[in-house]
C-alpha positions as CSV (number, residue, x, y, z in Angstrom):
1,M,40.6,-48.8,22.6
2,S,40.6,-52.1,21.1
3,P,38.0,-52.9,17.5
4,A,37.0,-55.5,20.1
5,S,36.2,-53.0,22.8
6,S,34.6,-50.4,20.1
7,D,32.0,-52.9,19.5
8,D,31.3,-54.3,22.9
9,S,30.4,-50.5,23.6
10,V,28.3,-49.8,21.3
11,E,26.6,-52.7,21.2
12,A,25.8,-51.6,24.9
13,R,24.7,-48.3,24.2
14,G,22.3,-50.4,21.7
15,E,20.5,-52.3,24.6
16,E,20.6,-49.0,26.6
17,W,18.8,-47.3,24.3
18,D,16.0,-50.3,23.4
19,A,15.5,-50.2,27.3
20,V,14.8,-46.9,27.4
21,A,13.0,-46.6,23.8
22,E,10.8,-49.7,25.7
23,G,9.6,-47.0,28.4
24,L,8.5,-44.0,25.8
25,P,4.8,-43.3,25.9
26,Q,3.5,-43.5,22.1
27,Q,1.7,-40.9,20.7
28,E,-1.8,-42.9,20.4
29,D,-1.0,-43.6,24.3
30,Q,-4.0,-41.7,25.9
31,F,-2.3,-39.1,27.8
32,I,-0.8,-37.8,24.4
33,Q,-3.9,-37.9,22.9
34,Q,-5.3,-35.7,26.3
35,Y,-2.9,-33.5,25.7
36,L,-2.5,-33.2,22.2
37,G,-6.5,-32.5,22.4
38,G,-5.9,-29.7,25.1
39,R,-3.4,-28.4,22.5
40,S,-5.7,-27.9,19.8
41,A,-8.3,-26.8,22.2
42,L,-6.0,-23.8,23.3
43,I,-4.7,-22.4,19.5
44,T,-8.5,-22.8,18.9
45,Q,-8.8,-20.9,21.3
46,E,-6.9,-18.2,20.7
47,K,-7.9,-17.6,17.4
48,T,-11.6,-16.6,18.2
49,R,-9.9,-13.7,19.5
50,R,-8.6,-13.1,16.1
51,S,-10.4,-10.1,14.0
52,D,-11.2,-12.4,10.9
53,H,-12.5,-14.7,13.7
54,A,-16.4,-13.7,13.0
55,F,-16.0,-13.6,9.4
56,K,-14.5,-17.5,8.6
57,Q,-17.0,-18.9,11.4
58,A,-20.0,-17.5,8.7
59,L,-18.2,-19.0,5.5
60,S,-20.0,-20.8,3.0
61,G,-19.4,-24.2,2.0
62,T,-18.1,-23.1,-1.2
63,A,-16.2,-20.4,0.4
64,I,-14.8,-23.4,2.8
65,E,-13.8,-25.6,-0.3
66,A,-12.4,-22.8,-2.0
67,C,-10.1,-22.0,1.1
68,R,-9.1,-25.1,1.2
69,I,-8.5,-25.4,-2.1
70,V,-6.3,-22.2,-1.9
71,A,-4.1,-23.5,1.0
72,E,-3.1,-26.5,-0.7
73,I,-2.0,-24.5,-3.7
74,R,-0.1,-22.2,-1.4
75,D,1.7,-25.0,0.2
76,E,2.7,-27.2,-2.6
77,E,4.2,-23.7,-3.8
78,Q,6.2,-23.2,-0.6
79,R,7.8,-26.8,-1.2
80,T,8.2,-25.9,-5.0
81,I,8.5,-22.3,-5.9
82,W,9.7,-20.6,-2.8
83,T,12.8,-22.4,-2.2
84,S,15.9,-21.9,-0.5
85,E,17.7,-22.9,-3.6
86,L,15.6,-20.0,-5.7
87,E,16.9,-17.6,-2.0
88,D,20.2,-18.8,-2.7
89,S,19.7,-18.2,-6.4
90,L,18.7,-14.8,-6.3
91,A,21.2,-13.7,-3.5
92,N,23.7,-14.9,-6.5
93,G,22.4,-12.5,-8.7
94,T,22.6,-9.3,-6.6
95,E,26.2,-7.3,-5.5
96,G,26.2,-7.5,-1.8
97,N,24.1,-9.7,0.6
98,V,20.2,-10.1,0.0
99,H,18.6,-9.4,3.5
100,P,16.6,-12.2,4.3
101,G,13.2,-12.9,3.4
102,M,13.2,-9.5,0.7
103,M,11.0,-11.3,-1.8
104,F,9.1,-8.9,-3.1
105,T,11.5,-7.1,-4.5
106,L,14.0,-10.2,-5.5
107,A,11.1,-12.7,-7.1
108,K,8.3,-9.9,-8.1
109,D,8.5,-11.4,-11.7
110,R,8.3,-15.3,-10.1
111,M,5.6,-14.3,-8.1
112,E,3.4,-12.6,-10.4
113,S,3.6,-15.8,-12.7
114,T,2.5,-18.5,-10.0
115,R,-1.4,-19.7,-9.9
116,L,-1.3,-18.1,-6.0
117,W,-0.8,-14.8,-8.2
118,K,-3.7,-15.7,-10.9
119,I,-5.9,-16.5,-7.6
120,V,-5.5,-13.5,-5.7
121,R,-5.5,-11.2,-9.0
122,R,-9.1,-12.4,-9.5
123,M,-10.2,-11.8,-5.9
124,P,-13.1,-8.8,-4.9
125,K,-11.0,-6.4,-3.0
126,G,-13.4,-4.1,-2.0
127,A,-12.0,-0.7,-1.3
128,L,-8.7,0.8,-1.5
129,L,-8.4,3.1,1.7
130,H,-4.8,4.4,2.0
131,A,-3.0,5.5,-1.3
132,H,-1.6,8.5,-2.6
133,F,-2.1,9.7,-5.6
134,D,0.8,11.0,-7.2
135,A,2.0,7.9,-7.1
136,M,-1.0,5.9,-8.1
137,V,-0.1,5.1,-11.9
138,D,2.6,3.3,-13.6
139,I,5.9,5.7,-14.5
140,D,6.3,3.9,-17.9
141,W,2.9,4.7,-18.9
142,L,3.3,8.4,-17.7
143,I,6.7,8.8,-19.2
144,E,5.2,8.1,-22.5
145,E,2.6,9.6,-22.1
146,M,4.4,13.0,-21.1
147,L,6.4,12.2,-24.5
148,A,3.2,12.8,-26.4
149,T,1.5,15.5,-24.7
150,T,2.4,18.7,-27.1
151,G,4.2,21.4,-25.4
152,M,6.0,19.6,-22.0
153,H,9.2,20.7,-21.7
154,M,12.3,19.9,-19.2
155,M,14.0,22.1,-17.3
156,S,17.3,21.5,-14.4
157,S,19.0,22.8,-11.8
158,E,22.3,21.9,-13.8
159,P,23.9,21.1,-16.7
160,L,23.3,16.8,-16.6
161,T,27.3,16.5,-18.1
162,S,27.4,13.5,-15.6
163,E,26.2,10.2,-14.5
164,S,26.6,12.1,-10.6
165,A,24.6,15.4,-11.9
166,R,21.7,13.1,-13.4
167,E,21.5,11.6,-9.7
168,R,21.4,15.1,-8.1
169,S,20.0,17.7,-9.7
170,T,16.5,18.8,-9.3
171,V,14.7,17.8,-12.6
172,Q,11.1,19.2,-13.2
173,F,8.6,19.6,-16.2
174,T,6.2,22.1,-17.0
175,F,4.2,23.0,-20.6
176,A,5.0,25.8,-22.3
177,R,3.4,27.2,-25.6
178,S,6.2,28.0,-27.5
179,S,8.8,25.8,-28.0
180,H,12.1,26.5,-26.6
181,D,14.2,24.1,-28.8
182,A,17.0,26.7,-29.6
183,N,18.1,26.3,-26.4
184,P,21.1,24.3,-25.6
185,S,20.4,20.7,-24.6
186,V,20.5,20.0,-21.3
187,W,22.9,17.2,-21.3
188,T,25.8,20.1,-22.3
189,P,28.1,22.4,-20.2
190,A,26.6,25.2,-22.7
191,Y,22.8,24.4,-20.9
192,E,21.5,27.1,-18.3
193,S,20.2,26.4,-14.9
194,S,16.2,26.3,-15.2
195,S,15.9,27.2,-19.3
196,L,13.2,25.0,-21.0
197,V,14.2,22.2,-23.6
198,P,11.1,20.6,-25.0
199,V,11.4,16.9,-23.5
200,T,11.3,15.2,-26.8
201,K,14.2,16.6,-27.7
202,A,15.5,16.4,-23.8
203,A,14.8,12.2,-24.4
204,D,15.9,11.7,-28.3
205,G,19.4,13.3,-27.2
206,F,19.9,11.5,-23.7
207,P,23.7,10.5,-24.0
208,D,23.4,7.0,-23.1
209,G,20.6,5.3,-25.2
210,G,18.3,8.2,-26.5
211,R,15.0,7.8,-25.9
212,A,15.3,4.7,-23.8
213,G,18.0,5.5,-22.6
214,F,16.1,9.1,-21.0
215,K,12.8,6.8,-20.6
216,A,15.0,4.3,-17.7
217,W,16.8,7.3,-16.0
218,L,14.3,8.6,-15.5
219,K,11.7,5.9,-14.3
220,G,15.0,5.3,-12.5
221,R,14.4,9.2,-10.7
222,C,11.1,8.1,-10.0
223,S,11.1,5.2,-7.9
224,I,12.9,3.3,-5.4
225,G,14.9,0.9,-7.2
226,P,15.3,-2.7,-5.9
227,R,19.3,-1.8,-4.6
228,E,17.5,0.8,-2.5
229,S,15.4,-0.9,-0.9
230,L,17.1,-3.4,-0.1
231,E,20.1,-1.5,1.4
232,H,18.5,-1.3,5.0
233,H,21.6,-0.7,6.9
234,H,21.5,3.4,4.8
235,G,18.2,3.6,7.4
236,L,15.4,5.2,7.1
237,N,15.6,9.1,6.4
238,A,18.1,7.8,3.4
239,V,15.3,6.1,1.6
240,W,13.0,8.6,2.7
241,R,15.1,11.7,1.2
242,K,14.9,9.6,-2.2
243,F,11.1,9.3,-1.9
244,A,10.3,12.6,-1.3
245,G,12.1,13.8,-4.1
246,I,10.2,11.4,-6.4
247,F,7.2,13.1,-5.7
248,R,8.6,16.6,-6.4
249,I,9.4,15.6,-10.2
250,L,6.0,13.3,-10.6
251,G,4.1,16.3,-10.0
252,T,5.7,18.8,-12.2
253,I,3.9,16.0,-14.8
254,I,1.2,14.9,-13.1
255,Y,-0.6,18.1,-12.6
256,Y,-1.1,19.3,-16.3
257,E,-4.7,19.1,-17.6
258,P,-4.2,17.0,-20.1
259,I,-2.4,14.8,-19.0
260,F,-4.1,15.0,-15.5
261,R,-7.4,13.4,-16.8
262,A,-5.4,10.7,-18.5
263,F,-3.9,9.8,-14.8
264,V,-7.3,9.7,-13.5
265,T,-9.1,7.8,-15.7
266,R,-6.0,5.3,-16.1
267,M,-6.4,4.8,-12.1
268,C,-9.8,3.6,-12.0
269,R,-9.7,1.4,-15.1
270,Q,-6.4,-0.5,-13.9
271,L,-7.9,0.0,-9.8
272,L,-11.3,-2.0,-11.4
273,D,-9.1,-4.1,-13.3
274,D,-7.7,-5.5,-10.1
275,G,-10.9,-5.6,-8.6
276,V,-10.9,-2.6,-6.6
277,R,-14.3,-1.0,-6.6
278,W,-13.6,2.1,-4.6
279,M,-10.3,4.6,-3.1
280,D,-9.9,6.7,-0.6
281,F,-6.8,8.5,-1.9
282,R,-4.9,11.4,-0.1
283,V,-4.1,14.4,-2.1
284,A,-1.8,17.0,-1.3
285,F,-2.1,20.0,-3.6
286,F,1.4,21.3,-3.4
287,F,1.6,21.6,-7.2
288,P,0.5,24.4,-9.5
289,Y,-2.1,23.1,-11.5
290,R,-2.1,24.5,-15.3
291,R,-5.0,24.3,-17.4
292,T,-4.9,23.0,-21.5
293,D,-2.7,25.0,-23.2
294,C,-2.3,27.5,-20.5
295,E,1.0,28.6,-19.0
296,T,-0.1,30.8,-15.9
297,P,-0.8,27.8,-13.2
298,E,-4.4,28.5,-11.3
299,P,-4.7,30.2,-8.4
300,D,-5.7,27.6,-6.2
301,C,-6.7,24.1,-6.1
302,K,-10.6,24.6,-7.0
303,E,-10.2,23.2,-11.0
304,A,-8.3,20.1,-10.0
305,V,-10.8,19.0,-7.9
306,R,-13.6,19.8,-10.2
307,V,-11.9,18.2,-12.9
308,L,-10.9,15.0,-11.1
309,G,-14.4,14.8,-10.0
310,E,-15.5,15.1,-13.6
311,E,-12.8,12.7,-14.4
312,I,-14.4,10.0,-12.0
313,E,-18.0,10.2,-12.7
314,K,-17.0,10.1,-16.1
315,F,-15.0,6.7,-15.7
316,K,-18.2,5.6,-13.6
317,N,-20.4,6.3,-16.3
318,S,-18.5,4.3,-19.3
319,E,-18.4,0.8,-20.4
320,D,-15.1,0.3,-19.1
321,G,-16.0,1.4,-15.5
322,K,-19.2,-0.6,-15.2
323,G,-19.2,-1.3,-11.3
324,F,-16.6,0.9,-10.1
325,W,-18.5,2.4,-7.3
326,G,-16.1,5.5,-7.3
327,A,-13.9,7.8,-5.2
328,R,-13.1,10.4,-2.3
329,M,-10.4,12.3,-1.7
330,I,-8.4,12.8,2.2
331,W,-7.0,16.3,1.6
332,T,-3.5,16.5,3.0
333,T,-0.9,18.5,3.6
334,I,3.0,18.4,4.5
335,R,3.0,17.6,7.6
336,S,7.0,19.6,7.9
337,F,5.2,23.0,7.0
338,S,5.1,26.0,8.8
339,T,1.7,26.8,11.0
340,K,1.1,30.0,7.9
341,D,1.5,26.9,5.3
342,I,-0.7,24.5,7.1
343,V,-3.2,26.8,7.8
344,A,-3.2,28.2,3.8
345,S,-4.0,24.5,3.0
346,M,-6.8,23.5,5.7
347,K,-8.0,27.2,3.9
348,Q,-8.4,25.3,0.7
349,C,-9.3,22.0,2.0
350,I,-12.5,24.3,3.3
351,A,-13.6,26.0,0.3
352,A,-13.1,23.1,-1.7
353,K,-15.2,21.0,0.9
354,K,-17.9,23.8,-0.2
355,A,-17.6,23.9,-3.6
356,Y,-17.2,19.9,-4.0
357,P,-19.0,18.0,-1.1
358,H,-19.0,14.9,-2.3
359,L,-15.5,15.1,-3.3
360,I,-13.6,15.6,-0.1
361,A,-13.9,12.8,2.6
362,G,-11.6,13.8,5.4
363,F,-8.5,15.8,6.4
364,D,-4.7,14.4,7.2
365,L,-0.9,15.4,7.6
366,V,1.7,13.4,5.3
367,G,5.2,13.0,4.9
368,Q,7.9,11.3,7.0
369,E,6.6,11.1,10.9
370,D,10.4,11.1,12.3
371,L,11.3,14.4,10.5
372,G,7.9,15.8,10.3
373,R,5.9,17.9,13.1
374,P,4.6,15.6,15.3
375,L,0.6,15.5,16.3
376,K,0.9,16.9,19.5
377,D,3.1,19.6,18.0
378,L,0.4,20.3,15.8
379,T,-3.1,20.6,18.1
380,P,-3.4,24.3,17.9
381,E,-3.8,24.1,14.0
382,L,-5.9,20.6,14.1
383,F,-8.0,22.3,16.8
384,W,-8.6,25.9,15.0
385,F,-9.7,23.5,11.8
386,R,-12.1,21.3,13.6
387,K,-13.8,25.1,14.9
388,R,-13.6,26.6,11.1
389,C,-15.3,23.1,10.1
390,V,-18.2,23.5,12.8
391,E,-18.3,27.3,12.1
392,E,-19.4,26.3,8.5
393,G,-21.4,23.4,8.9
394,L,-19.0,21.0,7.7
395,E,-17.9,17.4,8.2
396,I,-14.2,17.1,7.6
397,P,-13.2,14.2,9.7
398,F,-9.4,13.2,10.3
399,F,-7.7,10.0,8.9
400,F,-4.5,10.6,10.5
401,H,-1.1,8.6,9.4
402,A,0.7,7.9,12.8
403,G,2.9,5.0,13.5
404,E,4.9,4.9,10.4
405,C,7.9,4.7,12.5
406,L,10.4,2.1,14.2
407,G,10.6,4.2,17.6
408,D,9.0,3.1,21.4
409,G,7.7,6.1,23.1
410,D,9.4,8.7,21.2
411,E,7.7,11.5,19.7
412,T,6.6,9.8,16.7
413,D,5.2,7.4,18.2
414,E,3.5,9.0,20.5
415,N,1.3,10.2,17.1
416,L,-0.7,7.3,18.0
417,F,-2.0,8.2,21.1
418,D,-2.8,11.9,19.4
419,A,-4.3,10.6,16.7
420,L,-6.5,8.7,19.0
421,L,-7.3,11.3,21.2
422,L,-8.2,13.8,17.9
423,G,-10.7,10.9,16.7
424,T,-9.1,9.9,14.0
425,R,-11.2,7.2,12.1
426,R,-8.7,5.3,10.6
427,I,-5.1,5.0,11.2
428,G,-2.8,5.2,8.2
429,H,0.2,2.9,8.4
430,G,-0.1,2.4,12.6
431,F,3.4,0.1,12.1
432,S,4.1,0.5,15.7
433,L,0.7,0.5,17.4
434,Y,1.8,-3.7,18.2
435,K,3.8,-2.1,21.2
436,H,0.9,-0.6,23.1
437,P,-1.6,-3.0,24.7
438,L,-3.6,0.1,26.1
439,L,-4.0,1.5,22.4
440,I,-4.9,-1.6,21.5
441,D,-7.6,-1.6,23.7
442,L,-9.0,1.1,22.9
443,V,-8.8,1.0,18.4
444,K,-11.1,-2.1,19.1
445,E,-13.1,-0.1,21.1
446,K,-13.7,3.1,19.4
447,K,-14.0,1.2,16.1
448,I,-10.6,2.4,14.6
449,L,-9.4,0.4,11.4
450,V,-5.9,0.4,10.6
451,E,-4.7,1.0,7.1
452,S,-1.5,-1.5,6.7
453,C,0.7,-1.1,3.8
454,P,2.9,-4.3,4.0
455,I,5.4,-3.3,1.4
456,S,5.9,-0.2,2.1
457,N,6.5,-0.7,5.4
458,E,9.4,-3.0,3.7
459,I,10.6,-0.7,0.8
460,L,11.1,2.6,2.9
461,R,13.2,0.3,5.6
462,L,10.8,-0.2,8.5
463,T,10.3,-4.5,8.2
464,G,12.9,-6.9,6.8
465,S,10.3,-8.8,5.2
466,I,6.8,-9.9,5.0
467,L,7.7,-12.8,7.9
468,S,8.9,-9.7,10.1
469,H,5.8,-7.4,9.7
470,P,4.0,-6.9,12.5
471,L,0.4,-6.8,11.6
472,P,0.0,-10.4,12.5
473,A,0.1,-9.4,16.0
474,L,-2.4,-6.8,15.2
475,L,-4.8,-9.3,13.7
476,A,-4.1,-11.8,16.9
477,R,-5.6,-9.1,19.2
478,G,-8.5,-8.4,17.4
479,V,-7.5,-5.6,15.4
480,P,-9.7,-4.4,12.4
481,V,-7.7,-4.1,9.6
482,A,-7.3,-3.2,5.6
483,L,-4.5,-3.7,3.4
484,C,-3.4,-1.1,1.6
485,N,-0.9,0.1,-1.5
486,D,0.3,3.3,-0.1
487,D,3.0,4.1,-3.1
488,P,2.8,1.6,-5.9
489,A,3.9,3.3,-8.9
490,I,7.2,4.2,-6.7
491,L,7.4,1.2,-4.4
492,G,8.1,-1.0,-7.2
493,Q,4.8,-2.8,-7.8
494,D,4.4,-1.0,-11.0
495,T,0.9,-0.9,-11.5
496,E,-2.1,0.5,-8.9
497,G,-3.9,-2.4,-7.8
498,M,-3.3,-4.4,-4.8
499,T,-2.7,-8.0,-5.6
500,H,1.0,-7.9,-4.7
501,D,-0.1,-6.7,-1.2
502,F,-2.7,-9.3,-0.8
503,W,-0.2,-12.1,-2.6
504,Q,2.4,-11.1,0.3
505,A,0.2,-11.4,3.2
506,L,-1.6,-15.0,1.9
507,Q,1.7,-16.2,1.2
508,G,3.7,-14.9,4.4
509,W,1.4,-15.7,6.9
510,Q,0.3,-19.5,7.6
511,N,-2.9,-18.4,10.3
512,L,-4.3,-15.7,7.4
513,G,-5.6,-17.7,4.3
514,L,-7.9,-17.2,2.2
515,A,-10.6,-16.5,4.3
516,G,-8.8,-14.1,6.2
517,L,-7.9,-11.9,2.8
518,G,-11.9,-12.2,2.7
519,A,-12.2,-10.7,6.0
520,L,-9.4,-8.0,4.9
521,A,-11.1,-6.8,2.1
522,E,-14.8,-6.5,4.0
523,N,-13.4,-4.5,6.2
524,S,-12.0,-1.7,3.5
525,V,-15.6,-1.7,2.0
526,R,-17.0,-1.6,5.9
527,W,-14.5,1.5,7.1
528,A,-14.8,3.4,3.4
529,A,-16.0,7.1,3.3
530,F,-18.7,6.2,0.9
531,E,-20.6,9.8,2.3
532,D,-20.2,12.5,4.6
533,Q,-21.3,11.1,8.5
534,N,-21.3,12.5,11.6
535,T,-19.5,10.4,14.1
536,K,-22.3,8.5,15.8
537,D,-24.0,7.8,11.8
538,W,-20.4,6.5,11.1
539,L,-19.8,4.3,14.0
540,N,-23.4,2.8,13.1
541,G,-22.8,2.3,10.3
542,I,-19.7,0.1,10.9
543,K,-21.3,-1.9,13.4
544,N,-24.5,-2.6,11.6
545,A,-22.6,-3.4,8.6
546,S,-24.6,-5.2,5.7
547,V,-27.5,-5.2,8.0
548,G,-27.9,-1.6,8.4
549,G,-28.8,0.8,6.1
550,G,-27.5,3.6,3.4
551,V,-24.3,3.2,0.9
552,R,-22.4,1.2,3.2
553,A,-24.6,-1.5,3.9
554,E,-25.7,-1.8,-0.4
555,R,-22.3,-2.2,-1.2
556,L,-21.5,-4.8,1.7
557,K,-24.1,-6.6,0.1
558,E,-22.6,-6.4,-3.0
559,W,-19.2,-7.4,-2.6
560,A,-20.6,-10.4,-0.3
561,I,-22.1,-11.3,-3.3
562,E,-18.6,-11.0,-5.5
563,W,-16.8,-13.0,-2.7
564,E,-19.3,-16.0,-3.2
565,R,-19.0,-15.7,-7.0
566,F,-15.1,-16.0,-6.6
567,C,-14.7,-18.4,-4.4
568,Q,-16.8,-20.2,-7.1
569,W,-14.6,-19.3,-9.2
570,V,-11.9,-21.1,-7.4
571,V,-13.7,-24.2,-7.1
572,D,-14.7,-24.8,-10.2
573,E,-11.1,-24.0,-11.6
574,Y,-8.7,-25.1,-9.6
575,G,-11.3,-27.9,-7.9
576,A,-10.4,-30.4,-9.9
577,E,-6.5,-30.5,-9.4
578,S,-6.1,-29.4,-6.2
579,G,-2.9,-30.7,-4.8
580,T,-1.1,-31.1,-7.9
581,E,0.9,-29.0,-10.2
582,D,-0.2,-26.6,-12.3
583,G,0.1,-28.4,-15.9
């Protein structure tokens, strides 16, 4: 084709486009505006079905302004901080491919430097409803506390003479009155399996960096590292093997009285610092508890329960604990245990409830659902437990883990059906609930709250990122939810506060906003197990909320005041610079 012919063709196409463009509707045309109006009405109508709709409709003027400001800051930070260039730079700094959207593990430090972090950190978060006691306090502090505690010793299943041995061995800690300083170093071939070595000697003699190297090594054994959280291709079972092994180490450190007392105090203080007023924590008294300066463990859990309650009350009544509402425990046992062991744990739970009724809030089964016994298999034990509670005149309701899995219709997924049939008051995780439309309707009808743990689900390989988490589907369907942090010391949050999970939800889900976060926090107070209640009183308390009577209503009123103060702080702190860069 000649240049002249080419020019003629371009000119013809231009004339053809001009003719088409002349007939295209314009945005301001009436029927386009009618379409857009209908579209907007449809979106608005759908949002009325969200679980946070009523909360958003009741916002004060100050809260509305605070939510607008936070939305602007969120949008700005998405444009200027969380960019594709940042994602590429992070990926280039790691070995192998980074899973799409793995922002928590890869960009945690940057997250904590944002204005949005500062805002969420300040937010009143109400109650923490799903967290495991042993994994609540930062590992760095726990290691330092152990090293500073007189009489703590270390033992291993084999000499730790190589890096592979240090990674695979069974490592435990315990108290001993006399020093076993004469025993060979655990890092040498002369070490005999399970012999005691003073932990300070072991730390100072660590072959790769002395005490600093020891602390780094032990922290690595007691937490899920960035690589482990990213390697989703290895599947759930691999990361759960490491996860379960961590508890077997931590439990041998925590349950010595001096460390145990300090642990409880630090847990309460750091929760309060993060805006958390109450905690329903899960604890499985799987490890022996030793009193101060005593090598012989207690025969049962009663002393540990007593000390736990004593330290919680001591913190509540201290200057540091001003405003802390307290904590209760959901007694747990391991779902993979034999019937004999589960029944033994149930008996201990009943004995502890009789001795300390104000501390025991409920009962649950924990451990990896996919490899543990399904609730269907455990119904004989659970019905026996319920019968014994009735005979003893005790109120110990169920708060079951269920649906913490990827399955669809397998035995693990069907734990959700059993949890509802067995009368659970809340569902731990409920990750697979979005696949079950009938169960969703029943959960709403029965006023069952889902304790959602987004970061835990990401690190333990149920979801690749906050963006692909199913929780928005539950919120859109009107399911009541509270955000929780599950096992923060192990999973990378480092502190036990809930700011990381709140931040991830706010940054990740456009429909949520600050008001949605507020609704989730209010839910946590509304569904907290502040006191023993029969089923009727429990449901009435949730239904009546702050207009009812009792502890729940009072604490909902207190939280509402905190929320308004927080919203005023957002307006005062960021209102003038709304929409501008921090500077």
